[in-house]
C-alpha positions in Angstrom: 87.7 171.0 23.3 87.4 167.6 23.9 90.1 164.9 24.7 90.4 162.5 21.4 87.9 159.9 21.3 85.7 160.7 24.1 83.0 163.3 24.2 82.3 166.0 26.3 80.0 165.2 29.1 79.0 167.4 32.0 79.8 165.9 35.4 77.2 165.1 38.1 78.3 168.2 40.3 78.1 167.4 44.1 76.3 170.4 44.9 73.1 169.7 43.0 73.2 166.0 42.6 71.1 165.7 46.1 68.0 167.3 47.6 69.8 168.6 50.7 66.5 170.0 52.4 64.8 166.5 52.1 68.0 164.7 53.5 68.1 166.8 56.7 64.5 166.7 56.9 64.4 162.8 56.7 67.7 162.4 58.6 68.7 165.2 61.0 72.0 166.5 61.6 73.4 166.2 65.1 72.1 169.5 66.6 68.5 168.9 65.6 68.8 165.3 66.2 69.2 165.7 70.0 65.7 167.6 70.5 63.9 165.6 67.6 64.3 161.9 66.5 66.5 161.0 69.3 63.3 161.7 71.7 60.8 160.0 69.3 57.9 157.5 70.9 58.2 153.8 70.4 55.1 154.5 68.2 56.9 157.0 66.1 60.0 155.0 65.7 57.8 151.8 64.5 55.5 154.0 61.9 58.8 155.4 60.5 60.9 152.0 60.4 58.1 150.2 58.6 57.7 153.0 55.9 61.3 153.2 55.5 61.9 149.6 55.4 59.1 149.0 52.4 61.3 151.4 50.4 64.3 149.4 51.4 62.6 146.5 49.9 61.3 148.1 46.9 65.1 149.0 46.4 66.4 145.7 47.1 64.0 143.7 45.0 65.6 145.2 41.7 68.9 143.5 42.8 69.8 140.4 41.2 71.4 138.9 45.0 68.0 139.6 46.7 66.2 138.3 43.7 67.8 135.0 44.1 67.9 135.1 47.6 64.2 135.5 48.4 63.0 133.7 45.6 65.0 130.5 46.9 63.3 131.1 50.5 60.0 131.7 48.8 59.9 135.3 50.3 57.9 138.2 48.8 58.3 141.8 50.0 54.2 141.8 50.5 55.2 139.3 53.2 55.8 142.0 55.7 53.0 143.7 56.9 54.3 144.9 60.0 57.8 145.0 61.9 56.9 141.5 63.4 56.8 140.0 59.6 60.6 141.0 59.4 61.7 137.6 60.6 60.2 136.3 57.6 62.6 137.7 55.3 66.0 135.2 54.8 69.1 136.2 56.6 72.4 136.0 54.9 76.0 136.4 55.7 79.6 137.4 54.6 79.9 133.9 53.0 76.7 135.1 51.0 78.8 138.0 49.6 81.8 136.2 49.2 79.7 133.7 46.8 78.2 136.6 44.8 81.9 138.3 44.3 82.9 134.7 42.8 79.6 134.8 40.6 79.9 138.3 39.4 83.7 139.5 39.8 84.8 142.0 40.9 81.8 143.8 42.2 79.4 140.8 43.0 75.6 140.9 42.0 74.8 142.4 45.4 75.4 146.2 44.4 72.6 148.7 43.8 74.6 150.5 41.6 77.6 150.3 39.1 80.4 151.9 38.0 78.5 153.7 35.2 75.8 155.3 37.6 78.6 157.4 38.4 78.0 159.7 35.4 74.6 160.4 37.0 75.3 160.7 40.8 78.6 160.8 42.8 79.7 157.3 43.7 82.3 156.2 46.3 84.0 152.7 46.3 85.6 151.3 49.6 86.0 147.8 50.7 86.4 146.1 54.0 89.7 145.4 56.0 89.5 141.8 55.4 90.4 140.7 58.8 87.9 137.9 58.5 88.6 136.9 55.1 88.7 138.7 51.5 87.9 142.3 51.4 84.2 143.0 50.4 83.6 145.9 47.8 80.7 148.3 48.5 79.5 151.2 46.5 78.1 154.0 48.2 75.9 156.6 46.5 76.0 160.5 47.5 73.0 159.8 49.7 74.5 157.0 51.5 77.4 158.8 52.2 75.8 161.9 53.5 73.4 159.7 55.5 76.3 157.7 56.9 78.4 160.9 57.5 75.0 162.6 59.5 75.1 159.3 62.0 78.7 159.7 62.3 78.4 163.3 63.6 75.4 162.5 65.7 77.8 159.7 67.6 80.6 162.6 67.8 78.2 165.3 69.2 76.5 162.8 71.8 79.9 162.0 73.0 81.2 165.5 73.4 82.8 167.0 70.3 81.6 170.4 69.4 82.1 173.1 66.5 85.4 174.6 66.6 87.0 171.5 68.2 90.3 169.8 66.4 89.7 166.2 66.4 92.8 163.9 65.3 91.5 161.1 63.1 93.9 158.1 64.0 91.9 155.5 61.9 93.5 154.2 58.6 92.7 156.3 55.5 92.9 153.6 53.2 90.2 151.2 51.0 88.4 150.7 54.0 85.3 153.7 54.7 85.9 154.1 58.7 88.6 157.1 58.6 86.8 158.8 55.7 83.4 158.7 57.0 84.6 160.1 60.2 86.4 162.7 58.2 83.5 163.7 56.1 81.4 164.0 59.5 83.4 166.2 61.3 84.0 168.6 58.3 80.9 168.8 56.8 78.2 168.0 59.7 79.9 169.3 62.6 82.0 172.2 62.1 85.2 170.5 63.6 88.5 170.3 62.0 89.7 166.9 61.4 93.5 166.4 61.9 94.1 163.7 59.4 97.2 161.4 61.0 95.7 158.1 59.9 97.5 155.0 61.9 100.9 154.8 63.4 101.9 152.8 60.0 101.3 156.1 58.2 102.2 159.1 60.8 104.3 157.6 63.5 102.6 157.5 67.0 105.3 159.7 68.4 104.5 162.3 65.8 100.9 161.9 66.3 101.5 162.9 69.9 103.5 165.7 69.0 100.3 167.0 66.7 97.7 166.4 69.2 99.7 168.5 71.7 100.8 171.2 69.0 97.2 172.0 68.0 95.4 171.3 71.3 93.7 168.3 69.8 89.9 168.1 71.8 89.7 164.6 70.8 90.7 161.6 69.3 89.1 159.0 67.5 91.0 155.6 67.3 90.0 151.9 68.6 90.8 151.4 72.4 94.0 149.6 71.6 95.3 152.5 69.7 94.5 155.1 72.4 96.2 153.0 74.8 99.2 152.9 72.5 99.1 156.7 72.3 98.9 157.1 76.0 102.0 155.0 76.8 103.9 156.6 73.5 103.0 160.0 75.3 104.6 158.8 78.7 107.6 157.6 77.0 108.1 160.9 75.6 107.9 162.7 78.9 104.2 163.8 78.6 101.3 162.9 80.8 98.3 161.9 79.0 96.0 163.4 81.6 97.9 166.8 81.9 99.6 167.9 79.3 97.0 167.6 76.3 94.0 169.3 75.8 91.6 166.6 75.5 87.7 167.1 76.3 86.6 163.4 75.1 87.6 160.5 73.4 85.8 158.5 70.4 86.8 155.1 71.0 85.8 150.9 70.1 86.6 148.8 72.8 87.6 148.8 76.3 86.8 152.8 77.0 87.5 152.3 81.1 91.1 151.7 80.6 91.2 154.6 78.1 89.5 156.8 80.7 92.1 155.9 83.2 94.8 156.5 80.7 93.7 159.7 79.5 91.3 160.9 82.4 88.7 162.3 80.1 85.2 160.6 79.0 86.0 158.0 76.6 82.7 156.6 74.7 82.2 153.3 72.7 80.1 152.9 69.5 79.2 150.3 66.9 79.7 150.4 63.2 80.7 148.4 60.2 81.9 148.5 56.5 78.6 148.0 54.9 76.7 150.5 56.9 78.7 152.9 58.8 77.6 154.0 62.3 74.7 151.9 63.6 74.6 152.9 67.4 76.5 154.9 69.9 77.0 155.2 73.8 75.4 158.4 75.2 76.7 160.1 78.5 74.6 157.5 80.5 77.0 154.9 79.5 74.6 152.3 79.7 74.7 150.4 76.4 74.7 151.4 72.6 71.5 153.4 71.3 70.7 152.4 67.9 69.8 154.9 65.5 66.5 153.5 64.9 65.5 155.9 62.0 68.4 154.7 60.1 68.4 150.8 61.0 66.4 147.9 62.6 68.8 145.6 64.6 67.9 142.3 65.9 69.8 139.5 67.8 69.4 136.0 66.7 70.4 132.9 68.0 74.2 131.1 66.9 72.3 128.2 65.4 68.8 128.3 64.3 68.8 132.2 63.4 65.8 132.9 65.2 65.1 136.3 67.1 66.4 136.3 70.8 64.4 138.6 73.5 66.4 141.0 75.3 69.4 140.0 77.6 70.3 136.7 75.5 73.4 136.8 73.7 73.4 135.9 69.6 74.3 137.2 66.2 73.6 140.8 65.2 71.5 141.1 61.9 71.1 144.5 60.8 68.5 146.0 58.2 69.8 149.3 56.8 67.0 151.4 56.1 68.5 154.3 54.1 70.9 152.6 51.6 70.8 153.1 48.0 74.2 152.2 46.5 73.8 148.4 48.2 71.2 147.3 50.0 71.5 145.5 53.6 68.6 143.6 54.9 68.6 141.1 57.4 72.4 140.8 57.3 73.9 138.6 59.7 77.3 140.3 60.6 78.1 137.6 63.1 79.2 140.2 65.4 78.0 139.0 69.3 76.1 141.2 71.5 72.5 141.4 73.2 69.7 143.5 73.0 68.7 145.8 76.1 65.2 145.8 77.7 62.9 148.4 76.0 62.7 151.2 78.4 63.5 154.8 78.5 67.4 155.8 78.9 68.6 158.0 81.7 69.1 160.5 78.7 65.7 160.6 77.5 66.0 158.4 74.7 63.6 155.5 73.6 65.9 154.0 70.7 66.6 150.4 71.5 69.9 149.7 72.9 72.6 147.1 72.4 75.0 145.6 74.8 78.9 146.3 73.9 80.7 144.5 71.5 81.5 140.7 72.6 83.6 139.5 69.7 82.5 137.8 66.3 80.7 134.2 66.3 83.0 133.3 63.0 86.0 133.3 65.3 84.5 130.7 67.9 86.4 127.6 68.6 84.4 124.7 70.1 87.0 122.9 72.8 85.3 119.5 74.5 82.0 121.0 73.8 82.4 124.6 75.1 82.2 127.6 72.8 85.1 129.8 73.1 85.7 133.2 71.6 89.0 134.7 71.3 88.0 138.2 72.5 86.8 136.6 75.8 90.1 135.2 76.4 91.6 138.6 76.2 89.3 140.2 78.2 90.0 137.7 81.2 93.6 138.0 80.9 93.5 141.4 81.0 92.4 140.9 84.6 95.6 140.2 85.6 98.2 143.1 86.8 101.2 140.9 85.5 100.2 141.6 81.9 100.0 144.7 79.3 96.8 143.6 77.9 98.0 142.7 74.6 97.2 139.2 73.3 96.8 136.7 70.5 95.1 133.5 70.1 95.8 130.7 68.1 93.5 127.3 67.3 95.3 124.3 66.4 94.7 120.8 65.8 97.0 118.8 68.1 97.8 115.1 68.9 98.8 114.5 72.7 100.6 111.5 73.2 98.2 108.2 73.2 95.2 110.2 73.0 92.8 111.2 69.7 93.5 114.4 68.0 91.5 117.3 68.9 91.4 121.2 68.7 93.0 123.6 71.1 93.7 127.1 71.6 96.8 129.1 72.7 96.5 132.4 73.8 99.8 134.6 73.7 100.2 137.4 76.3 102.3 139.9 76.7 103.5 140.4 80.3 105.0 143.3 82.0 108.9 144.0 82.0 110.8 140.6 82.8 107.8 138.3 83.5 107.7 136.3 80.4 109.7 133.2 82.4 107.3 133.3 85.2 106.1 130.1 85.8 103.7 131.2 88.5 101.9 134.0 86.1 101.4 131.5 83.6 99.4 128.9 86.1 97.9 131.6 87.3 96.4 132.6 84.0 95.6 129.4 83.0 93.7 128.8 86.3 91.6 132.1 85.6 90.4 131.0 82.1 89.8 127.5 83.2 87.6 129.1 85.7 85.7 131.7 83.8 85.6 129.5 80.3 85.3 126.2 81.8 87.7 124.5 79.4 91.9 124.3 79.4 93.3 127.3 77.4 97.2 127.2 77.1 99.1 130.4 77.9 102.2 131.5 76.2 103.9 134.3 77.7 105.8 136.9 76.0 107.9 139.9 76.2 106.5 143.4 76.0 105.9 144.6 72.3 106.4 141.0 71.0 103.0 140.6 69.4 102.9 143.6 67.4 103.8 141.5 64.2 100.8 139.4 64.8 98.3 142.2 65.9 99.3 145.3 63.7 99.5 147.2 67.1 100.7 150.8 66.3 100.1 150.4 62.8 96.4 149.0 62.4 93.6 150.7 63.3 91.8 147.5 64.0 93.7 144.7 65.3 94.0 141.3 64.5 93.5 139.0 67.4 93.0 135.7 66.0 94.5 133.1 63.7 93.1 129.6 63.1 95.5 127.0 62.1 93.4 123.9 62.3 93.4 123.6 58.8 97.1 122.9 58.2 97.6 120.7 61.2 94.4 118.1 60.1 
């Protein structure tokens, strides 16, 4: 029997839509990875990367976005004969993706698959969180999701999660893929049980503390900001985060040292973003983030020229995903700031290249009197002072001092410990600290504890907002 006007069609059943043996041979799950691809030599890494890069370029060459991008730059995939030739390929940024969406709404012309392809293979559609602009849609094939889940599971296994663990997932189960790929990794590829709380906007933080305590969660995955909020909430509820919970390890993004101090367990950082999922992860050596080089080529390029930089120099991260099929990401300048480490063997035994920890975004940079200022860097500086809670929010404005030309300025709003928001001395100390370390005047506005939640989304959002550019409205 069929639905009126719709024919009977056999679905692309999940279990038979993939060559599972081929998948795990090409991208090893966590247990096999630890003694397999993780220990590849530099020669083997380079050989596999070049082979997989050729496949990725072949797929991208069929996509209108890349046909136009490459054509305008005079680039041909045949120009890449070695990994050193990758820099010949033109970069693109989020702005190019936004132009693509405007050209062909709602998905843009950068997708490798369309909704109609869902009749032949399972697809997922997610969008970015939109913290730096309009959300970006991305179609993921089943292959993309499984590889992404394997990379996520590798991360969690490297960082101490084991089969049989309960892991509280406090990321937002929303249109963004982060919580979903973590859930997929824990359930399908690690033998751990996800406790799906989502953020405080879905499950109140007090309830999350109760659930972690009741079900003896071994780990929590969340941003460092939210993990610290969980610890603070637990203390207010009369629980000691270090002794009254059953945590063994924490999966974080951000200031792991503060989280370790709050919970008393190892806390690990990693790097991921919407289009490509997990890219790099911290190992037990806690000395940088290992790139999963069987799945990615990551470059660090100059902010202005886009030219590749040697290890130790800060620049924009440019990511080439070697495994993607639903969309292709080839030399995607994500505009996240980091630096590459020197190419040496890690204390953990891996030769996969390492990145420095996330340093902010170059597209939130504000130039003040010739000095490049990043909101995230200002936040790290003020957090050093014992008189603050660590919560901050930066605002860039166009100001007109009396008798002087208009200029750009930045104010950082800082939450203080109880009762200190009126302290003239604290404000002066923070402004002096910022001037010393940034090299230019940053105005400080002191506010009371929890005053910034409406601006940052603290306690509700997984990824907090830290910056607002008001200069356009002041011109």
